[in-house]
N, C-alpha and C positions, 0 to 999 in steps of 0.2 A: 504494499500499500504506499503511494507517494505521500508526500509531506502535505501537498495541497488537499489531497483525500482525507488525510487525519484531521486537518484543520475544519474542513467542511463538516466532517463528523461531529468534531467538537462543537461546531456552530449549530448543528441539529439538536446536540444534547443541551446546548445552552438556550435555544428556543424553547425547548422543553422545560427548561427551569424557569424562564420567563413567564410561561403560560401558568405554570405552578404559583410563582410568586404573585402573579396578578390576581389569580383566584383567592388566595390567601388575604391579598389586600382588600378584595372586594368583600370578602366576610367581614374584615374588621372594621370597613367602611359602614356595611349595613348595620352592625352593632353599635356603631358610634354615632351616627348621623341622627339617631333618635334622642340622643343626650343633650341636653341644653348646656350651652357653654356660657350663657348670660351670668350666671353665678359663678362665683370663683370657687366655690367649696363642691369638690367632686367626692363621691363615696370612693372608698377604695376598689370597689368592683368597676366603677367608672374609670378610675385612674388606671387600673389594669387593662381595661379595654383599649383606652387610649395609648398606653404604652404598646400594646400589640400593634394598634396601627401605625404609630411612628416607626417603630422597627420594622414593619413589614414595608413601609413606604420608602424608608432609608434603603432597606435592601434591594427593592425593585429599582430604585435609582441607580444604585451601584451595579446591579447586573446590567442595566442599559448602558450606562455612561462608561463605567470601567471595564466591563468585560465584553459585552456584545459588540459595541462599536468599535473597541479596540481590535477585537478578533476579526471583524469584517475587513478593518484597515490591514491587518495582517495577511489575510487570504488575498486581498487586491495588492499586495507587495507595496504598500504605502507607509510612510513614516508617520506614527500617529501624533508626533508632536506634544503640545501642552493639551491640558483638559480643553481649554477654551478652544483651541484648533480643531480638536477632535468634534466637539459639538457643532462648531460652525460647518465642518465639512458634512458631518451627519445631516446637517439641515440642506444643504446644497444638493445632496444626493437623494434627499426625499425620505430619509430613514426617521425623521422627525419633523414635527410640523413647525416648531419655532425653536431657534436657538436661543433667544431671550428667555423662553419658558423653561428651557432645560438649565440655563444658568440660575434661574431662581429656585428650581428644584433642588440644584445640587447646593446652592447656600442654604436652602431649608434642610436639606440632608445633613449639612455640617452644623447646623442649629440644634438639630435633634441630637446629634452626638455631644455637644459641648454645652448645653443649656441646662442650668439647675434651678433658676429663678421660677417659683411657682406660677408668678403672673406672666412670665414670658413664656411657659409652658402652654399656658392657655391658648396665646396667640399660635404657638407652633401646632398645637391641635386643631385649631380653626383653619390654619393655612393647609394642613394635611387633608383636611376634610374638603376643602375647596379644590386643591389640586386633584385629589382623587375623584371627586364629583366631575370637574371637567374632563377629565381622562375617560371616565365611564361613559358620558355623553359622546364623546368621540367615537368611542368604539361602538356605540349603539347606532351612530349615524352610517357608519360604514357597512 
């Protein structure tokens, strides 16, 4: 088996991981969208649900940006360059709809990993719901 064939097989496996991660995120979204974030006091159960949502959101973002797009560039024998370069190339090739949106998603992913202030976490929860909702609507339209 050639190196290109191995990479294509790896891409196929990666796409299965993306589908699985997307389905898991959709489950968390369904559980969290009914929870009110107007009040800053979430129960422990609600906090757990949002922790799952943010974790799954960050994982899917990493799978798309760090693994899948990089792997496609490797298959196409391109230099991946910086993260910003990778995102811009992905938009030009039609892999993603908006580079700007993916930059914001990446920034949100970083906030998820490094934020501990409860008030800021509420905003992160809201942003994850918003981005997940937008993505779900996009997939339903296709």
